[in-house]
C-alpha positions, 0 to 999 in steps of 0.5 A: 389405714392398713394397706395390708391385703385381706385374705379373699373369702376363698383363701379363708375357706381354704385356710380353715379347711387346712386347719381342720386337717392339721388338727384332725388328720388327713381323713378328717371330715370337711363338713360345709358347716364346720369349714364355713363357721371356721372361715367366718363365712356363710354355707352359701358362700362356701358352696359358691366357691367350692360346689362339692366337698370334693372340689374343696378337698382337692383344692386344699390338698393341692395347697397343702402340697404346695406348702411342703414341696419344692416349687416346680421348675419344669418350664426352665428350658435352659436345662434338659427335660430329663433333669427337670422332671427328675427334680420335680419328682424329687420334690414329691419324694422330698415331701415324704421326709427322711429318717424318722420323719419318713417313718412317721409319715409312713406310720401316719399314712398306714394309720389313716388309710390302711388299718382304719375303717375303710369308710367313704370319707377315708377313701375320698381323702386318700383319693384326693391326694392320689389325684393331686400327685397324678395331676401334677405329674401329668401337668409336667409331662404335658409341659414337656410334650409341648416342648417335643421332649416326649410324645403326648399320646400316653401321658396318663399312663406315664404319669401313673408309672412315675407316680408309682415309682415315687411311692415306692421310693417314699416307702423305701425311705421309711424302711431300715436301710443304709443311710445314703439313699439319695444317690440310689433314689436319683438313679432310680428316678433317672431310669424311670424318666428315661423310660418315659422321655428317652424313647420318644426323643 
């Protein structure tokens, strides 16, 4: 008898959607029929777990980021809040890669979301990535607010600011620049985090 745990229907659906995105690109259409067929489930079963295509895309985007990024240690209260938040933001930045990987990631993003026809599918694909990044940063800030490390009344605006800083640094990684960007990136992240955390402590 095989004791290995079989993947749940939900996990099979997410794996199928991720495979389609890996093959066809981040803006690929995740049609209910195609994903259900690939997962070996009925369309009704897929709709039970993911009532809308946005629900499915948001969750698979979240999972993909989890696979490629470092895990968050925002709740490790043995370290200063400032350092934990910088490390978490650095995890998002790390997903962009460095050198040739960063350039290819940026080129892919431009081909997928900028130079292509701006269909609703392209827009929704981009917004899923943007929502995931913003939600992650908001959740980290909410954790720090619970500790009293910052005020909780301006989390959405602070999350947008920090996400914008990380996006700018990711773009800079792809540009022809000096080889040693790591120290400059950390300095920039510390300045950004201090603007959010220090003013409330």
